[in-house]
C-alpha positions as CSV (number, residue, x, y, z in Angstrom):
1,M,-5.2,-64.9,106.6
2,E,-3.0,-67.1,104.5
3,L,0.6,-66.4,105.4
4,G,2.3,-68.3,102.6
5,L,4.4,-70.5,104.9
6,K,3.2,-74.0,103.8
7,G,6.3,-76.1,102.9
8,K,8.8,-73.4,104.2
9,V,11.6,-74.2,106.6
10,A,11.6,-72.3,109.9
11,V,14.2,-72.3,112.7
12,V,13.5,-71.3,116.2
13,T,16.2,-71.1,118.8
14,G,15.5,-71.4,122.5
15,A,12.4,-73.3,121.6
16,G,12.2,-75.9,124.4
17,K,9.6,-74.0,126.3
18,G,7.9,-70.6,126.6
19,I,7.7,-68.1,123.8
20,G,10.1,-70.1,121.6
21,F,8.0,-73.2,121.9
22,A,4.8,-71.2,121.1
23,V,6.5,-69.7,118.0
24,A,7.6,-73.2,116.8
25,K,4.1,-74.5,117.3
26,E,2.6,-71.6,115.2
27,F,5.1,-72.4,112.4
28,V,4.1,-76.0,112.5
29,L,0.4,-75.1,112.3
30,A,1.1,-72.9,109.4
31,G,2.5,-75.9,107.5
32,C,6.3,-75.3,108.0
33,K,9.0,-77.8,108.5
34,V,10.5,-76.7,111.8
35,A,13.9,-76.9,113.4
36,I,14.2,-76.2,117.1
37,C,17.1,-76.1,119.6
38,A,17.9,-75.4,123.2
39,R,20.7,-76.1,125.7
40,S,18.6,-78.7,127.6
41,A,18.5,-82.2,126.0
42,G,15.4,-83.2,127.9
43,G,13.5,-80.0,127.2
44,I,14.2,-80.0,123.4
45,E,13.4,-83.7,123.1
46,A,10.1,-83.3,124.8
47,A,9.2,-80.2,122.7
48,A,10.2,-82.0,119.5
49,R,8.0,-85.0,120.4
50,E,5.0,-82.8,121.1
51,L,5.4,-80.7,117.9
52,S,6.1,-83.8,115.8
53,E,2.5,-84.8,116.3
54,R,1.4,-82.0,114.1
55,G,4.2,-81.8,111.5
56,E,7.8,-82.4,110.5
57,V,10.2,-81.3,113.3
58,F,13.9,-81.5,113.8
59,G,15.3,-80.9,117.3
60,A,18.9,-80.5,118.5
61,V,20.8,-79.5,121.6
62,M,22.7,-76.3,120.9
63,D,24.2,-73.4,122.9
64,A,23.3,-70.3,120.9
65,S,26.0,-68.3,122.6
66,V,28.7,-70.5,121.1
67,E,29.5,-69.4,117.5
68,S,30.6,-72.9,116.2
69,E,27.6,-74.6,117.6
70,V,25.2,-72.1,115.9
71,Y,26.9,-72.6,112.5
72,R,26.9,-76.4,113.0
73,F,23.2,-76.4,113.8
74,A,22.4,-74.3,110.8
75,H,24.4,-76.7,108.6
76,D,22.5,-79.7,110.0
77,V,19.1,-78.0,109.4
78,F,20.1,-77.2,105.8
79,K,21.4,-80.7,105.2
80,R,18.1,-82.2,106.5
81,F,15.6,-79.8,104.9
82,G,17.5,-78.3,101.9
83,A,16.6,-74.7,102.8
84,I,16.2,-72.2,105.6
85,D,13.4,-69.7,104.9
86,A,12.8,-68.2,108.4
87,W,15.0,-67.9,111.5
88,V,13.8,-66.7,114.9
89,N,16.5,-65.7,117.5
90,N,14.7,-66.3,120.8
91,V,17.6,-66.8,123.2
92,G,18.1,-64.4,126.1
93,A,18.5,-64.4,129.9
94,T,19.0,-62.0,132.7
95,V,21.8,-62.0,135.2
96,V,21.1,-61.0,138.8
97,K,23.9,-59.0,140.4
98,K,25.1,-59.7,143.9
99,G,24.9,-56.6,145.9
100,W,25.4,-53.3,144.0
101,E,27.9,-54.3,141.3
102,F,28.1,-56.6,138.3
103,T,31.3,-58.6,137.8
104,G,33.1,-58.9,134.5
105,E,31.9,-62.5,134.4
106,D,28.3,-61.3,134.8
107,V,28.7,-58.9,131.9
108,D,30.3,-61.5,129.7
109,K,27.5,-64.0,130.4
110,I,24.6,-61.7,129.5
111,V,26.4,-60.3,126.4
112,A,27.0,-63.9,125.2
113,V,23.5,-65.2,125.9
114,T,21.5,-62.2,124.9
115,F,23.5,-60.4,122.2
116,K,26.0,-62.9,120.7
117,S,23.3,-65.5,120.3
118,T,21.3,-63.1,118.2
119,L,24.2,-62.0,116.1
120,F,25.5,-65.6,115.4
121,G,22.0,-66.8,114.7
122,A,21.4,-64.0,112.1
123,Q,24.7,-64.6,110.5
124,A,24.1,-68.4,110.3
125,A,20.7,-67.8,108.8
126,F,22.1,-65.3,106.2
127,R,24.5,-68.0,104.9
128,Y,21.6,-70.1,103.7
129,M,19.3,-67.3,102.7
130,K,21.6,-65.4,100.3
131,E,20.5,-67.5,97.3
132,R,16.7,-67.4,97.8
133,G,15.9,-64.7,100.4
134,G,14.3,-65.2,103.7
135,A,13.3,-63.6,107.0
136,I,15.0,-63.2,110.4
137,V,13.1,-62.2,113.5
138,N,14.9,-61.3,116.7
139,I,13.1,-61.5,120.0
140,S,13.8,-58.4,122.1
141,S,11.9,-57.3,125.2
142,L,9.8,-54.4,126.5
143,A,12.9,-53.9,128.8
144,A,14.6,-52.3,125.8
145,R,12.1,-49.4,126.1
146,C,11.4,-49.5,129.8
147,P,14.6,-50.7,131.5
148,T,14.4,-52.4,134.9
149,A,16.4,-51.4,137.9
150,G,17.9,-54.0,140.3
151,R,17.2,-57.6,139.4
152,S,17.6,-57.1,135.6
153,T,19.7,-54.0,135.2
154,L,21.7,-55.3,132.2
155,Y,18.8,-57.0,130.4
156,G,17.3,-53.9,129.0
157,P,20.5,-52.4,127.6
158,M,21.3,-55.8,125.9
159,K,17.8,-56.0,124.4
160,A,18.1,-52.4,123.2
161,A,21.3,-53.5,121.5
162,V,19.3,-56.3,119.8
163,N,16.9,-53.7,118.5
164,N,19.7,-51.7,117.1
165,L,21.4,-54.8,115.6
166,T,18.1,-55.6,113.9
167,Q,18.2,-52.4,111.9
168,A,21.9,-52.7,111.1
169,L,21.5,-56.2,109.7
170,A,18.4,-55.3,107.8
171,G,20.5,-52.7,106.0
172,E,23.2,-55.2,105.3
173,Y,21.0,-58.0,104.1
174,A,18.4,-56.1,102.1
175,A,19.9,-56.5,98.7
176,W,19.6,-60.3,99.0
177,N,15.9,-60.0,99.9
178,V,16.6,-61.1,103.5
179,R,14.4,-59.2,105.8
180,V,15.3,-58.6,109.5
181,N,12.7,-57.5,112.0
182,C,12.3,-57.6,115.8
183,V,9.5,-58.2,118.3
184,M,9.5,-56.7,121.8
185,P,7.2,-58.8,124.1
186,G,5.9,-57.4,127.3
187,F,5.3,-59.6,130.4
188,T,4.3,-63.0,129.2
189,A,2.8,-65.8,131.3
190,T,5.3,-68.5,130.4
191,D,5.9,-71.3,132.9
192,A,9.2,-69.8,133.9
193,V,7.6,-66.4,134.6
194,K,4.8,-68.0,136.6
195,Q,7.3,-70.0,138.6
196,N,9.8,-67.2,139.3
197,I,7.9,-64.0,139.4
198,P,5.7,-63.3,142.5
199,K,2.0,-63.2,141.9
200,E,1.9,-59.6,143.2
201,E,4.5,-58.5,140.7
202,L,2.6,-60.1,137.8
203,E,-0.6,-58.3,138.9
204,Y,1.3,-55.0,139.2
205,N,2.6,-55.5,135.6
206,A,-0.9,-56.4,134.4
207,R,-2.3,-53.2,135.9
208,G,0.3,-51.2,133.9
209,T,-1.1,-52.3,130.6
210,L,-4.1,-50.9,128.8
211,L,-5.5,-54.4,128.4
212,Q,-5.1,-55.0,132.1
213,R,-3.4,-58.4,131.8
214,V,-0.2,-60.1,130.9
215,A,0.2,-61.9,127.6
216,E,-0.1,-65.6,126.8
217,P,2.8,-67.1,124.8
218,D,0.8,-67.6,121.7
219,E,-0.1,-63.9,121.6
220,I,3.6,-63.1,121.2
221,A,4.1,-66.0,118.8
222,R,1.6,-65.0,116.2
223,P,3.2,-61.6,115.4
224,V,6.6,-63.2,115.2
225,V,5.4,-65.8,112.7
226,F,3.7,-63.0,110.7
227,L,6.9,-61.1,110.4
228,A,8.7,-64.2,109.3
229,S,6.2,-64.9,106.6
230,P,5.7,-63.7,103.0
231,A,2.7,-61.9,104.2
232,A,5.1,-59.3,105.7
233,S,7.2,-59.1,102.5
234,Y,7.5,-55.3,102.6
235,M,8.5,-55.1,106.3
236,T,12.1,-54.9,107.3
237,A,14.2,-53.1,110.0
238,E,11.0,-52.8,112.1
239,T,10.7,-53.4,115.9
240,I,7.1,-54.2,116.9
241,E,6.1,-54.0,120.5
242,V,3.6,-56.6,121.8
243,S,3.0,-55.5,125.3
244,G,-0.8,-54.9,125.7
245,G,-0.1,-51.1,125.8
246,R,2.3,-51.2,128.7
247,S,3.3,-47.7,130.1
248,R,1.6,-45.9,127.2
249,T,-0.7,-43.7,129.4
250,L,-0.4,-42.4,132.9
251,N,-3.8,-44.0,133.8
252,P,-3.8,-47.4,132.1
253,A,-6.8,-48.6,134.1
254,Y,-9.1,-45.7,133.0
255,S,-10.9,-47.7,130.2
256,A,-11.5,-50.7,132.5
257,G,-12.9,-48.3,135.1
258,L,-15.3,-46.8,132.6
259,R,-16.6,-50.2,131.6
260,E,-17.1,-51.2,135.2
261,K,-19.3,-48.1,135.8
262,E,-21.4,-49.0,132.7
263,A,-21.9,-52.6,133.8
């Protein structure tokens, strides 16, 4: 399917690795000029080098939770490419509480990284899309629908706020033909997940999906790029879950069991 992205300018935040890198790669393969950023200089430089083998890529170090840095990055992208057609907000992180309580510092950190980064990114994108339209895609999480207790207690509520913000901004930006949508990934086999989540927990999460497996990063990236493309021109204020059917039936392994019996 032709997405109509050839020659467009796409921005992906948090693109040094994982889902963000996979999204940036899909944009490059679709013929876009791509700008990526992350807080780690080494990570973003390596990502930019790899992606540059396939297309025109601009990489920069940027803390997406800092308002001034986001606007500076957007200005630099526009100065380099002359436009911003698509912007993907992919920054987010969990904060692990010590004991039973979060501190004010914990709360401030996750609000900044997960919520402020999305708001500032969307506002920066809109500055350069008002004259010609464009598309913003926010990366949320399945945790917005199925919150987690314990390790990531605050992550789900913050991602639910991102879902709500998506709809609010879509309502504000619609008259300028700027669409705002959201993707909620389920468990995804990024390098960080494989390094930090025990194998038993990954297997447990896989068993909770109808497809009986966790996602690969490119399986999340493709719906993101679709929403950012002219092919999705009549879609806005939508939140699309890409979770393999996680927690949709009480017996998610039923279909797999039937097939095993027929084999």
